[in-house]
Every structure is written in structure tokens, then in C-alpha cells.
C-alpha positions in Angstrom: -3.2 -15.1 -11.5 0.4 -15.0 -12.3 1.7 -11.8 -14.8 5.1 -11.8 -15.9 7.1 -8.9 -15.9 10.5 -9.5 -17.0 12.4 -11.6 -14.6 9.3 -10.8 -11.7 6.2 -13.0 -12.2 3.6 -11.2 -10.1 0.8 -12.5 -7.9 -2.1 -10.7 -9.1 -6.1 -11.4 -6.6 -8.8 -10.7 -9.5 -12.0 -12.7 -10.8 -11.2 -13.5 -14.4 -14.6 -14.2 -15.2 -15.0 -10.0 -14.6 -11.4 -8.9 -16.5 -14.1 -7.5 -19.8 -16.8 -6.7 -18.8 -15.7 -2.7 -18.4 -15.6 -2.4 -15.3 -13.6 0.0 -13.4 -10.1 -1.6 -11.8 -9.4 -0.1 -8.3 -6.4 -2.3 -7.3 -5.5 -2.4 -3.5 -2.2 -2.8 -2.5 -0.5 -3.8 0.8 1.7 -2.4 3.3 5.3 -3.5 3.7 5.5 -7.3 4.7 2.3 -7.7 3.5 0.4 -9.4 1.1 -3.1 -9.2 -0.8 -4.5 -12.0 1.1 -5.5 -9.2 3.8 -7.4 -7.5 1.3 -10.1 -10.6 0.9 -12.0 -9.3 2.7 -13.4 -6.1 1.3 -12.5 -7.7 -2.2 -15.9 -9.2 -1.9 -18.1 -6.6 -0.6 -16.4 -3.6 -3.3 -19.3 -2.3 -5.1 -20.0 -4.6 -8.1 -20.0 -1.2 -10.8 -16.2 -1.7 -9.7 -13.6 -4.5 -10.4 -11.3 -5.6 -7.5 -8.0 -6.4 -8.0 -5.1 -7.1 -5.3 -1.2 -6.9 -6.4 1.0 -8.5 -4.1 3.9 -6.1 -4.9 7.8 -6.6 -6.1 9.2 -8.8 -2.9 6.2 -9.6 -1.2 3.5 -12.7 -0.6 3.7 -14.8 -4.0 5.7 -12.0 -6.5 9.1 -13.3 -7.2 11.5 -11.5 -4.7 14.9 -10.9 -7.5 18.1 -10.2 -5.6 18.8 -7.2 -7.6 17.9 -3.8 -5.0 17.1 -1.6 -8.3 13.7 -2.6 -9.3 12.7 -2.1 -6.2 12.9 1.4 -6.8 10.4 4.0 -6.7 10.2 4.8 -10.1 10.6 0.3 -11.0 7.6 0.0 -8.8 5.6 2.1 -11.1 6.5 1.0 -14.0 6.0 -2.6 -13.5 2.0 -1.4 -11.9 1.8 -0.4 -15.4 3.3 -3.0 -17.3 0.8 -5.4 -15.1 -2.5 -2.7 -15.4 -1.3 -2.8 -19.5 -1.6 -7.0 -19.6 -4.8 -6.6 -18.4 -6.1 -4.2 -20.9 -6.8 -1.7 -17.7 -7.5 1.9 -19.1 -7.7 3.7 -16.2 -7.0 2.6 -12.5 -8.4 3.6 -9.3 -5.8 2.8 -6.5 -6.2 1.8 -2.6 -2.8 1.6 -0.5 -1.9 1.5 2.7 0.9 2.6 4.3 3.5 0.8 1.6 1.2 0.5 -0.5 0.2 4.4 -0.5 3.6 5.4 -1.1 3.2 3.4 -3.9 0.2 4.6 -5.6 1.3 8.0 -5.5 4.5 7.0 -6.5 2.6 5.4 -10.0 0.6 8.5 -10.0 3.2 10.9 -10.0 4.6 8.7 -13.2 0.9 7.8 -14.5 -1.0 10.7 -14.0 -3.0 10.4 -17.2 -4.1 6.9 -15.9 -4.9 7.5 -13.0 -8.6 7.7 -12.0 -8.6 8.0 -8.3 -7.0 7.2 -5.1 -7.0 6.2 -2.2 -4.6 6.5 1.2 -4.9 4.3 4.3 -1.8 5.2 6.6 0.6 6.9 4.1 2.4 9.9 3.1 4.4 11.4 -0.2 8.1 11.1 1.5 9.9 13.5 3.2 10.9 16.7 3.1 13.6 17.7 4.9 16.9 16.1 3.8 18.5 15.4 7.3 15.3 13.9 8.4 15.6 11.6 5.3 19.4 10.8 6.0 17.6 9.9 9.1 15.1 7.7 8.3 17.4 5.7 5.7 20.0 4.4 8.8 16.7 3.4 10.7 16.1 1.3 7.4 19.2 0.2 7.2 19.2 -1.1 10.5 16.1 -3.0 9.9 17.2 -4.3 7.1 20.5 -5.8 9.0 18.0 -7.3 11.6 15.9 -8.8 9.1 19.6 -10.7 7.5 21.0 -11.7 10.9 17.8 -12.8 13.2 15.7 -13.6 10.1 11.9 -13.1 8.6 10.1 -14.9 11.8 12.3 -12.8 14.8 11.6 -9.9 12.3 7.9 -10.3 11.8 7.4 -10.7 15.8 9.7 -7.9 16.4 7.7 -5.7 13.9 4.5 -6.3 15.3 5.4 -5.0 18.6 6.4 -1.7 17.8 4.0 1.0 19.2 2.3 1.5 15.6 0.8 -1.5 16.0 0.0 -1.8 19.6 -4.0 -1.5 18.7 -3.4 -4.8 16.2 -3.5 -6.9 19.7 -7.2 -5.9 20.4 -8.1 -8.4 17.7 -9.6 -11.7 18.4 -6.2 -14.1 19.3 -6.5 -16.4 16.0 -7.1 -13.3 13.7 -3.6 -12.4 15.2 -2.1 -14.6 14.6 -3.0 -15.5 11.0 -1.4 -11.9 10.6 1.8 -12.3 12.2 1.7 -15.9 10.2 0.8 -13.9 6.6 3.9 -11.5 7.7 6.5 -14.0 8.8 5.9 -16.3 5.4 7.3 -13.6 3.1 10.8 -13.5 1.8 14.0 -12.2 3.7 15.6 -10.5 0.4 12.3 -8.8 -0.3 11.8 -7.1 2.6 15.6 -6.3 2.6 14.9 -5.1 -0.3 12.1 -3.1 0.0 13.5 -1.5 2.8 16.8 -0.3 0.8 14.8 0.9 -2.3 11.5 1.8 -1.1 11.8 3.1 2.7 10.3 6.5 3.1 13.8 8.1 3.3 14.7 6.8 -0.1 11.6 7.5 -2.4 11.5 10.7 -4.0 10.1 13.5 -1.8 6.1 13.9 -3.6 4.6 16.8 -1.2 5.3 19.2 -4.2 3.4 16.6 -6.6 0.6 15.8 -4.4 -0.3 19.4 -4.6 -0.9 19.4 -8.8 -3.6 16.2 -8.0 -7.1 17.2 -9.9 -8.1 13.9 -9.4 -10.7 12.6 -5.9 -8.5 11.8 -3.7 -9.8 9.4 -0.4 -7.9 10.2 3.4 -8.0 7.1 6.1 -5.8 7.0 9.2 -6.9 5.6 12.7 -7.1 7.8 15.7 -5.1 6.7 17.5 -2.2 6.8 14.8 -0.9 10.8 15.7 1.7 10.7 13.3 -0.5 10.0 10.1 -3.3 11.7 11.8 -0.7 14.8 11.4 0.8 13.7 7.7 -2.8 12.8 6.3 -4.6 16.3 7.6 -1.2 18.4 6.2 -2.2 16.1 3.2 -5.4 17.3 2.6 -5.1 21.0 2.9 -2.6 20.1 0.1 -4.7 18.6 -2.5 -7.8 20.2 -4.5 -10.1 17.4 -4.4 -9.8 15.4 -1.2 -11.3 14.6 2.4 -9.7 13.2 5.2 -11.6 10.2 7.3 -10.3 9.1 11.0 -11.5 6.5 11.9 -12.2 5.7 15.9 -10.4 3.2 18.2 -8.0 1.9 15.8 -4.6 2.4 14.8 -1.9 2.5 11.7 -3.4 -0.5 10.2 -7.1 0.6 9.9 -8.2 -1.9 7.2 -7.4 -4.8 9.8 -8.9 -3.4 12.8 -12.4 -1.9 11.3 -13.0 -3.8 7.8 -16.1 -2.9 7.7 -16.0 0.4 8.2 -12.9 0.4 5.3 -15.3 -1.4 3.5 -18.0 0.9 4.0 -15.6 4.1 3.4 -14.2 2.9 0.7 -17.7 1.8 -1.8 -19.4 5.7 -0.4 -15.9 7.1 -2.2 -16.9 5.3 -5.3 -20.2 6.2 -5.1 -19.9 9.4 -4.7 -17.7 9.8 -7.2 -18.0 10.0 -11.3 -15.3 7.7 -12.5 
């Protein structure tokens, strides 16, 4: 379905027949260059006591890619999600975000803690604490944005998937891997550029202190080959009061696409074990 929020038309995947059934919504948020399509595997297998919803974030998938970079900032994205949830009459939501989507989920919590019932964060981070490292990351994302502008999305998509953090994706069946690539290069260059500039890891607020305030059930998921995010998630797990960190074997940064069945099991177990 399409939901208009000011000048942005959002694409939201939800079974409208279940919208008024008083089910607790679980919101799935994709990563950079992703879309709601990558969550299709779990939308059909989610615990039936919950309503599965996947959102194309601003600048991705079938959602608008406005020129104004300010619309892509952390607080703006949180406000956009809140307006979508209000339009759908959701009082509280459980957020499941991968990478950039996890950062969007944390940004939503930072602004709307009272409307957040739970968090599932896959291969994500609360930001960068050190000023120098933040500055370096901003410059790095600016170079990536320049690469998209000069070379186009198709060439960038191939470059992006060839980064070492995605090496284990190549172990997937070739047809599946090509479908992932096709979805990534189907994005709008303006949307990807503005996402990097305004919502890169260096640009987003540092939420490391904020996560210490989280008083709701949190599931952290990472892949064993992804050393960087295993370490980040382990540190997050120590800071969050009610959290658990699950590391899945034989996969890297993109756990839900590499190990979809195990990922589904983890999410459903989390939903069953906690009272929402």
C-alpha cells in the first residue's frame, strides 16, 4: 500500500485484511540499498499473533527519493516512521532493522520510546562515539556518494556487493545472488546519495548513551564472519539491560538473507518469549 507523508510517498508492505485485528505490528526495516522485498521470506512465516509490516525507507525501493537531503536525517526519518504508524493506527510497534534499518529503529526509539515495545537489531550500531572517527566516516560516505553520482547505481551496486563484508553472500545460489544485485541497482541514485550524506553512520547522532536507557526486550543478531559487528553487538549487549546477542554460524553481515530460516526462528522465539 502507499502512504503519503507530506511530499513523500511511502511504500508499505502489509496485509490490509489484518490491519484492524488488534495484532501487535512488527516493522521490518531494510539496510542501505535494500527494500521491503528482502523481507518477503519472513512476512509469511511470522508468528500469527503479530502483524508483519515492511517499509521502504525514504530514498529506497518504491518510496520517493526527494532532492532535499534534510528529509533523510535521523530525526526526520523517525518522524516519518511515526506518521506512517499513526496513519495505520499503530499505538506501539516492535521494530526489526538490519544495518541502516537498525539505525533507523534506534533513531525511532530515541524519539518515540513510549511507542516502542521491542527492538530486533541485526548487524547494526548506535553510531560512532569518537569525533575523529565520525569525521572520517562522513568523508568516506561522501566519497561513496560521489561514486554513485559519477558512475551510476548499476556500477555502484556491483562495487557495494564486492566489499569484503558481503563476501559470504556469494555463497548463496547464483540466481538468488543475482536477484539481490538486481534489487540493489533498482534504487534511485538521489535517494542513495542523500541517505549516505544525511544518514550515514558518521552523520547520525551518537546513541551509545541512549541505549543504556532502553528498558524493553532487545534481540541483537550478527553473523560469525562479521567480526566488526559481532564486537559492536557484544558491547551493546553489555550496555542494554534486557538484551540477548545471538551470533549465527556460517554467515556474515547480511544474516537474514544468508540464513533466512534460522533468522525466522530467532525472531519468532523472541516474540514468543516476551510479553507484548
